[in-house]
C-alpha positions as CSV (number, residue, x, y, z in Angstrom):
1,M,-33.7,55.7,95.7
2,R,-36.0,53.3,97.4
3,A,-39.1,54.1,99.4
4,L,-39.4,52.0,102.5
5,T,-42.8,51.7,104.1
6,A,-43.0,49.9,107.5
7,S,-46.0,49.2,109.7
8,P,-44.8,47.5,112.9
9,D,-47.3,46.2,115.4
10,A,-47.5,43.6,118.0
11,G,-47.3,40.9,115.5
12,G,-44.3,42.1,113.6
13,S,-43.8,44.5,110.6
14,D,-44.4,44.5,106.9
15,T,-41.8,46.2,104.7
16,I,-42.4,47.4,101.1
17,F,-39.6,48.5,98.8
18,A,-40.4,50.4,95.7
19,D,-37.8,51.5,93.1
20,V,-38.1,54.9,91.6
21,S,-37.6,56.3,88.1
22,R,-35.2,58.9,86.7
23,D,-38.0,61.5,86.8
24,Q,-38.8,60.8,90.4
25,A,-35.1,60.9,91.3
26,E,-34.7,64.3,89.7
27,Q,-37.8,65.6,91.4
28,R,-36.3,64.4,94.7
29,L,-33.1,66.2,93.8
30,Q,-34.9,69.5,93.3
31,E,-36.9,69.2,96.4
32,Q,-34.1,68.1,98.7
33,G,-30.5,67.6,97.9
34,D,-29.6,65.4,100.8
35,G,-28.5,62.0,99.7
36,C,-27.9,63.1,96.1
37,L,-24.6,63.1,94.3
38,V,-24.6,64.8,90.9
39,N,-21.8,65.6,88.4
40,A,-19.0,64.3,90.5
41,A,-15.7,63.1,89.0
42,N,-12.7,61.2,90.2
43,T,-9.3,60.7,88.5
44,G,-7.3,59.5,91.5
45,E,-6.4,55.9,92.5
46,V,-8.8,54.3,95.1
47,K,-7.6,51.5,97.4
48,G,-9.5,49.8,100.2
49,D,-10.1,46.6,102.1
50,S,-13.6,46.2,100.8
51,R,-16.5,48.3,99.4
52,A,-14.2,50.4,97.2
53,G,-15.8,52.6,94.6
54,G,-14.5,55.3,92.2
55,I,-17.3,57.7,93.3
56,V,-18.8,56.3,96.5
57,G,-17.8,53.3,98.6
58,S,-21.3,52.2,99.9
59,L,-24.9,53.2,99.2
60,A,-26.6,51.9,102.3
61,N,-28.6,52.9,105.3
62,E,-26.7,53.8,108.5
63,L,-29.6,52.6,110.7
64,D,-31.6,49.4,110.8
65,T,-34.3,49.5,108.2
66,D,-36.9,48.8,110.9
67,P,-38.0,52.2,112.2
68,A,-39.6,50.8,115.3
69,A,-36.1,49.9,116.6
70,H,-35.2,53.6,116.9
71,W,-38.5,55.0,118.3
72,Q,-39.8,54.9,121.8
73,Q,-43.6,54.5,122.3
74,Q,-45.4,56.4,125.0
75,G,-49.0,55.8,126.0
76,D,-51.3,52.8,125.5
77,G,-51.3,52.7,121.7
78,S,-50.4,49.3,120.2
79,T,-50.1,50.2,116.5
80,L,-47.6,52.3,114.8
81,S,-47.5,53.2,111.1
82,A,-44.6,55.0,109.5
83,E,-43.1,55.8,106.1
84,V,-39.4,56.3,105.7
85,Q,-37.8,57.7,102.6
86,L,-34.2,56.6,101.9
87,C,-32.6,59.0,99.4
88,L,-29.5,57.5,97.7
89,I,-29.1,59.0,94.2
90,V,-25.9,59.1,92.0
91,L,-26.4,60.9,88.7
92,D,-24.0,61.9,85.9
93,C,-20.8,61.0,87.6
94,C,-17.5,59.9,86.0
95,N,-14.5,57.9,87.3
96,S,-11.2,57.4,85.5
97,G,-9.1,56.3,88.4
98,T,-8.2,52.7,89.2
99,V,-10.1,51.0,92.0
100,T,-8.7,48.2,94.1
101,A,-10.3,46.2,96.9
102,R,-8.2,43.7,98.8
103,K,-11.3,41.7,99.5
104,A,-14.7,42.0,98.0
105,E,-17.1,44.6,96.5
106,A,-15.1,46.8,94.1
107,G,-16.9,49.0,91.6
108,G,-16.0,51.7,89.1
109,I,-18.7,54.0,90.6
110,A,-19.9,52.3,93.8
111,G,-18.4,49.4,95.8
112,R,-21.8,48.3,97.2
113,M,-25.4,49.4,96.6
114,D,-27.8,48.0,99.2
115,F,-30.3,50.6,98.0
116,G,-30.1,53.5,95.6
117,Y,-30.5,54.8,92.1
118,T,-27.4,55.3,89.8
119,A,-27.9,56.6,86.3
120,D,-25.9,58.1,83.4
121,C,-22.5,57.4,85.0
122,E,-19.3,56.5,83.2
123,N,-16.3,54.5,84.3
124,T,-13.0,54.1,82.5
125,G,-10.8,53.1,85.5
126,D,-9.7,49.5,85.9
127,V,-11.2,47.7,88.8
128,T,-9.6,44.9,90.8
129,G,-10.9,42.8,93.7
130,A,-11.0,39.3,95.2
131,S,-14.7,38.9,94.3
132,Q,-17.8,40.9,93.4
133,V,-16.0,43.2,90.9
134,G,-18.1,45.4,88.6
135,G,-17.5,48.2,86.1
136,V,-20.3,50.2,87.8
137,A,-21.0,48.5,91.1
138,G,-19.3,45.6,92.8
139,R,-22.5,44.5,94.5
140,S,-25.9,46.0,93.6
141,A,-29.4,45.5,94.9
142,G,-30.4,48.9,93.7
143,V,-31.2,50.4,90.2
144,L,-28.5,50.9,87.6
145,E,-29.7,52.8,84.5
146,S,-28.0,54.1,81.3
147,C,-24.4,53.6,82.6
148,W,-21.3,53.3,80.4
149,V,-18.2,51.3,81.1
150,R,-14.9,50.7,79.3
151,C,-12.2,49.2,81.6
152,A,-10.4,46.1,82.6
153,L,-11.9,44.0,85.4
154,T,-9.9,41.5,87.5
155,G,-11.3,39.3,90.2
156,G,-11.5,35.7,91.4
157,E,-15.3,35.2,91.1
158,E,-18.5,37.2,90.5
159,V,-17.0,39.6,87.9
160,G,-19.3,41.6,85.7
161,G,-19.1,44.4,83.2
162,V,-21.8,46.4,84.9
163,A,-22.3,44.7,88.3
164,G,-20.3,41.9,89.8
165,Y,-23.2,40.6,91.9
166,S,-26.8,41.6,91.8
167,G,-28.6,38.8,93.5
168,E,-29.6,35.9,91.4
169,T,-27.4,35.5,88.4
170,P,-29.5,36.2,85.2
171,Q,-30.0,33.4,82.7
172,V,-29.9,35.7,79.7
173,L,-28.2,39.0,79.1
174,V,-28.3,41.1,75.9
175,D,-25.4,43.3,75.0
176,G,-25.7,46.0,72.3
177,S,-26.6,49.7,71.6
178,F,-30.2,50.3,72.5
179,S,-32.4,53.3,73.3
180,P,-34.1,53.6,76.7
181,Q,-37.3,52.4,75.1
182,A,-35.9,49.1,74.0
183,K,-37.4,45.9,75.4
184,V,-36.1,42.3,75.5
185,T,-38.4,39.3,75.7
186,V,-37.4,35.7,76.3
187,T,-39.7,32.8,75.6
188,T,-39.0,29.1,76.0
189,A,-40.5,25.9,74.5
190,E,-39.6,22.3,74.4
191,T,-38.6,21.2,70.9
192,S,-37.1,18.4,68.9
193,F,-35.4,18.4,65.5
194,S,-33.2,16.5,63.2
195,D,-29.8,17.7,61.9
196,A,-28.3,17.3,58.4
197,D,-27.1,13.7,59.2
198,G,-30.6,12.6,60.3
199,R,-29.8,12.5,64.1
200,T,-32.6,13.6,66.4
201,H,-32.0,16.3,69.0
202,S,-34.3,17.6,71.7
203,G,-34.1,20.3,74.4
204,L,-35.4,23.6,75.6
205,A,-35.4,26.3,72.9
206,Y,-34.9,29.9,73.8
207,T,-36.2,32.7,71.6
208,I,-34.7,36.1,72.3
209,T,-36.4,39.2,70.7
210,V,-35.2,42.8,71.0
211,T,-37.6,45.5,70.0
212,D,-36.4,49.1,69.8
213,P,-38.6,51.9,68.5
214,V,-35.5,54.1,67.9
215,F,-32.9,51.6,66.5
216,S,-34.9,49.2,64.4
217,A,-33.6,45.6,64.2
218,P,-30.5,46.2,66.3
219,D,-27.6,43.7,66.1
220,C,-26.6,42.4,69.5
221,T,-24.8,39.7,71.5
222,V,-26.8,37.3,73.7
223,H,-25.0,36.1,76.9
224,F,-26.6,32.8,77.9
225,R,-25.6,31.3,81.3
226,K,-24.7,27.7,81.1
227,P,-27.1,25.5,83.1
228,N,-24.0,23.5,84.3
229,T,-20.7,25.3,84.3
230,A,-18.7,22.0,84.3
231,V,-20.2,20.8,81.0
232,R,-19.4,21.8,77.4
233,Y,-22.3,22.8,75.2
234,T,-23.1,22.9,71.5
235,L,-25.5,25.5,70.1
236,W,-28.1,24.7,67.6
237,I,-29.4,27.9,65.9
238,Q,-32.7,27.9,64.1
239,Q,-32.7,29.4,60.6
240,D,-36.1,29.1,59.0
241,D,-36.9,25.3,59.2
242,T,-33.2,24.3,59.6
243,W,-31.1,23.9,62.7
244,I,-27.4,24.9,62.3
245,E,-24.7,23.6,64.6
246,Q,-22.4,26.2,66.1
247,R,-19.5,26.1,68.5
248,P,-20.1,29.0,70.9
249,Q,-17.6,31.4,72.4
250,V,-17.4,31.0,76.1
251,D,-17.1,34.0,78.6
252,G,-16.9,32.6,82.1
253,S,-20.2,31.0,82.9
254,Y,-21.9,32.4,79.7
255,L,-22.1,31.4,76.1
256,L,-21.8,34.3,73.7
257,I,-24.3,34.1,70.8
258,Q,-24.4,36.7,67.9
259,C,-27.9,37.9,67.4
260,P,-28.3,39.7,64.0
261,G,-31.5,41.7,63.6
262,G,-32.4,41.4,67.3
263,Q,-34.0,38.0,67.2
264,I,-32.7,34.4,67.5
265,T,-33.9,31.0,68.5
266,F,-31.4,28.4,69.9
267,V,-30.9,25.2,71.9
268,A,-27.9,24.6,74.1
269,E,-27.1,20.9,74.0
270,E,-24.6,19.2,76.3
271,T,-21.7,17.9,74.3
272,T,-21.1,14.2,74.9
273,A,-17.5,13.0,74.5
274,N,-16.7,10.1,72.2
275,V,-15.4,7.3,74.4
276,W,-13.2,5.7,71.7
277,L,-11.7,9.0,70.8
278,V,-10.8,9.7,74.4
279,F,-9.2,6.2,74.7
280,L,-7.1,6.8,71.5
281,I,-5.9,10.2,72.7
282,A,-5.0,8.7,76.1
283,A,-3.1,5.8,74.5
284,G,-1.3,8.2,72.2
285,V,-0.2,10.3,75.1
286,L,1.1,7.3,77.0
287,L,3.0,6.0,74.0
288,A,4.6,9.4,73.4
289,A,5.6,9.5,77.1
290,A,7.2,6.0,76.9
291,V,9.2,6.9,73.8
292,F,10.4,10.1,75.5
293,V,11.6,8.2,78.5
294,I,13.5,5.6,76.4
295,L,15.2,8.3,74.4
296,W,16.1,10.2,77.5
297,C,17.6,7.2,79.2
298,R,19.7,6.4,76.1
299,H,20.9,10.0,76.0
300,T,21.9,10.1,79.6
301,R,23.6,6.6,79.8
302,K,27.4,6.9,80.4
303,P,29.6,5.1,77.8
304,R,31.8,2.2,79.1
305,H,35.6,2.7,78.9
306,N,37.7,-0.5,78.3
307,P,41.2,-0.7,79.8
308,P,44.0,-0.5,77.2
309,K,45.4,-3.8,76.1
310,A,49.1,-4.7,76.9
311,E,51.4,-4.8,73.9
312,N,53.6,-7.9,73.4
313,R,57.0,-6.4,73.1
314,P,60.2,-8.5,73.0
315,A,62.3,-8.4,76.1
316,R,65.5,-6.5,75.9
317,G,68.5,-8.4,77.4
318,A,72.0,-7.3,78.1
319,T,74.4,-7.6,75.0
320,V,77.6,-9.5,75.6
């Protein structure tokens, strides 16, 4: 749920959006059930052109978010103040049916969330779409909290385990088992260091720290978005006063980094190709291709057949 406050006047309007918490959503649910979906389940197959969801297709406002566009003013007043509450709440819902969108915005729970609050939902149904495919929401600008996903996702671009698209792509994601009180902090600092061979490296060091009062020192996986998706990267992990080189596992636009104990410091360095190595590999490929062509030509060449030679036999004459 989002609270929308608008104060249109002659000079225009100011709009304020405020996300709410689980407690506020439950209070709203008790006071007024409109716009709330609770304990719903779906096991059937869902197909659509776009905005396909296992529980709800779209969480959005039917009207323009500017209330002045729907009210008529009478009298000489020039100022209008209004507060509009948009109630879009999805709680404790479960989907196990497959969801397919021919175009964009396919989600295990919701296809699209322009607003809204979705919490404690589960999805085990596979989700497929052209783009913006997510295990919970295909496209989300709302709040997703304490949701659980286990499914296969298929899409051309903007595919995410929880949300396919949620505005600006995050630089760092942390995956693991955490309590609701867990916090993730990310700090950066320019650094330089030397490796075991004495070569100097420099770059921006990221320090990821996970603090959880319930699960102390949780092991987790850090998803670090590559600054340039067309470039390969080498990771340097700091261990005490030493930096260890590591080849990262790649998942789309992200590098996967194991983070034991909930804290890690690393530098992602662009990998520069060895020019001579590339030249030797290219020359080897060309040589192998040339040998293959020669062998193929010899194999397919037809053998020449010589005409049989005439035998010198003595002429047979008539016997007298």
